[in-house]
N, C-alpha and C positions, 0 to 999 in steps of 0.2 A: 133254394139252399138255406138250411138252417145253420146259423152261425152263433157261436157262444163267445162273447168277449169277456175275458177274465179280468175283472177290474173295471172301474169306471172313473179312473183318475185322469191325469193329464194326457196320457197317450191313448189308453183303451177307451176312455170316455170320449175323447175327441174323434178318433177315427170311427168308433162305433156309432157316434151321433151322426157323422156324415153319411155313413151307410144307411142308417135308419131314416135320415132325411130323404134319401133317394128312394126308399121304400123296401129295402132289404129286410129279411127276417132275422133280426138281431135280438139276442137275449144277453143281459149282463149278469155275470156271476159276481156277487158283491158280498161284503160283510154286513152284518145286521145294522150297524150304525149308518153305513152308506145307503143301505136299502131304505131306512126310515127317512133319511134326508131327501132322497130322490122321490120317494112316494109323496112327501109333503110339499116339496118345492120344484119337482121336476128335474130333468137333466138339462142343465143350462150351460151353453157355450157362448163366450164372448170372444169374437174373432174378427179380424179385418176382412175375412172372407165371408162374413155374414154370421149373425148371431142365431142361436137355436134355443128353443125351449120345448123339450120333448118329454113324453111320459112312456119310457120304454118298459118292455117285459124284464122282470128281475128274478133272479134265483139266488138262494144261499146254499151253502154246502149241505144243509140238512134237508133240503127240498128234493123232490124227485122230478126227473124229466127223461125223455127218450134220448139216446145218443145223438149228438149233433154231427152235421156233415163237416164242419170246420170249427176248430177251437183256436182263438187268437189270444196269445199270452203276452201281457204287457206289464207283468209284475217286476219288482226289483229282484236282483239275483238272490238277496238274502231271504226272500220269501218264496223262492222257487220250490224248495222241498215241500212246503205246505201246499203250494198251488198244485203240484203234481198229485198229491193225495186228494185235493178238493175236486179236481176234474175227472178223476178215474171213473166215477159213475156215469159221466156224460160222454165218455169216449168209447166208440164202437170199433168194429173191425175195419170200417171204411173211413173213419174220421181222420181228416188232415189236421195236424197240429202246426200252427204257424207262430213261432216265437218272435217277439219284437224286442227282446232284451239286448242290452249292450254286451259286448264281449263275445266269447265263443265257447266257453266251458259248459254252458248250459245245454248245448246240443247233445253232448255225450250223455248227460243226465236224462234228457228227454228220450233219447234213443234207448237207453237202458230200461226206462220205465214203460215205454209204449212200442218199441220196435223200430227198426231202421226205416221201414217204409212209411211209417206214420208221420215222421217229422220232415217238414219242408223248411226252406230257409227264408229268413226275413230280417228286415231292419227298418228303421224309420229315421227321418230327419225332421224335427219339429221342436219348437220352444213353447212349452206350456207350463202353467202352474195352477194350483188349486187356490181359489180365493177363500177368504175367511168364511164366506157364506156357502161354500161347497161348490161354487160355479167353476167351470174350466175356463181359464184365460189363455188364449193362444196369441202369441205376441210377435210373430215374425211372418214374412211372406211365405216361408218354406213350410209346407205341410205334406211331406212325401213319405209314402210307404212303399218299400221295395220287397218283392217276394219272388220265389221260384223254386223249382225242384233242385235239390242239392246236387243231383247228378248232371244238371244242365239240360235234361231232356225236356221236350215240349209234349207233355202227357195230356191225356183226355181230361184228367181231373184238374190239372193246372189251367187248362183252357176253360173249363167250367167255372173255376174260381175267378178267372179273368173276366168272364162275362158278367159276373156279379159285382166285381170291383169297378169295371169300366163305367164312365159317365157319372162318377161320384164327384162331389165338389171338394175333392182333395186329390192329390196326385198319387195314384196307385200305379206302380211301374213293375211290369213283368221282366225279370232279369234272366238271361240265359247263362249267367255266371255268378249266381248268388253267393256261392262259397267264397269266391274272391272278393266280392263286394262286402261280405261280412267281415273278412279279415282286414280289408282296407279301412272300414269304419272302426274296427277294433283298434287299429293302430292310431287313428286320428283321435278317437275319444279317450284313449289311454294317455296320449300325450297332452291333449287339451285339458282334460280334467286334472291330470297330474301337475302340470306346470302352473295352472291358475290356482289350484288348491295349495301348492307348495308356497307360492309367492303371495297368496291372499290378495290377488289383484286381478282386475280385468286383463284381457290379453294385450291391449294397446300399450299401457305403460311398461309391461314386461318386454315386449319385442322392440320398443324404442331404445332400450339400453343395449349397447353392444354385448354386455355380459348376458343379458336376458335372451337376446337373439342366439347367442352361442349355446345357451342352455337348452333352448327349444330344439335347435339343430342337433345337438348331441343326443338328446333324449330320443328324437325320431330315428336317428341312426342306430342307436342301441336297440330300439324296437324292431327295426328292419333286420338287424343282425340276428336277433333271437328267432324271429319268424323264418328267416332264411335257413337257420340251423335246424329247425324242426320241419323243414320242407312245406311250410304253409304256402298256399297258392297266391302269392303276391307278385306284383309287377316288379321287375328289376328297377331300382332307382325310385321306389315309391316314397322313400323318406324325403327326397327333394321335392316331389310333387305335393306331398302333404305340407311341407314347409311353406311352399307358395300359397297353399290354401289358408294356412294359419295367418300369413302375412296379409292376406286379402280380406280378412274378416273385419267386421266393425270393431273399432277400438274398445267399445264398451262391453264387448261380449264376455260373459262369465260362463263357466261350465256348470252343468246341473249339480255336479258333485260339490263344487265350491259353494253354490247356493244352499245345498243341503247342510253343509258344515256351518254356514252362517246361521242356519235355523236350528242348529243342534240336533240334526236328524241323522239317521243311519246312512252309511255310504257303502259303495261296492268295491272297496279297496282290494279284497282278496280275489274277487271275481275278475277284476280288470288288471291292475298292476301286479297283484300277488301271483296270479296264474302265470304271467310271463316271467316273473322272477324264478318261479319253480322251473320253468323250461330253460331259463338261462343257466341255472345251476346244473341242470341235467346235461347240458351241452357245452359247459365251460365257456360261456360267453360273458365277458366282463361288462357289467351294467351299473356303473357307479351313480349316474344321475337317476336312473329308475329306482335304485335302492334308496337314494336320498328321499325321493318322492314317497316311496312306500313307508319309510320310517316316519315321515311327517304324518301320514294318514293313520298309521297304527298308533301313534302317540295320541292323536285326536280320539280314536276309538277307545283307547285305554282310559283317557281322562273322562270321556263321556260316560263310560261304564262306572267309574269311581263316583261320579256325581249322582248316579241313580239311587 
């Protein structure tokens, strides 16, 4: 199976490298600058699960190649529109598109571009960053990629994909309810990124304060109320389950959005918090904590744009 990994950053680079380590046919679609870096220094992964130094096959959007069997998307949401155009030449009638983006709004955009049947479901749990030298630094025990048919069916194509994912030195999990899994992660990442970015703090000091604990709880309950109002496939009482998860996390944990803000980088405010605010307004759900979070994020974006 020929697989195209879109991007060789923290997520795509890591999981693509693990598949390549196993011996899978992986090509990375990258920008010219990243291509030069990898050609000169290789694709390097520093991880507690084992370091890698590989020389993968590389493509840029100006190059030509036959359509791939699977395309794995790991771009940020604000790069999605460009990524869709970049992968068009490499998508055929039988190509599976597996997005690993946070949130849910990207699914409709991919379906609109490539058709309902082309898009399967996916998400991942991993902490990575790109070092100053371009290497991928993977920093926690968790390195899990979850995937499946959005219909929940066990199809021949998903079984074939599973056969190529199995026995990789990362956790690839086939889900029979990936749609629900994606919504649950959406709730968690929206709350976690929102509260840590709002408070400019790791999660531990926030949740230790009674007021911080109350803010986290209220935000999760607001998110559950919005998702319930739009008939998202979530478990009843998921906010309470997610709160337990937040309270069990390492106290030093920061969200990737918070880290991006500390580095003065772009964030996915509209894709995550903004999308649910739109749904809240459409369904008349009151979300004061979510709106406070979103205000903080949009002010950050406005200030960042003014400084450019």
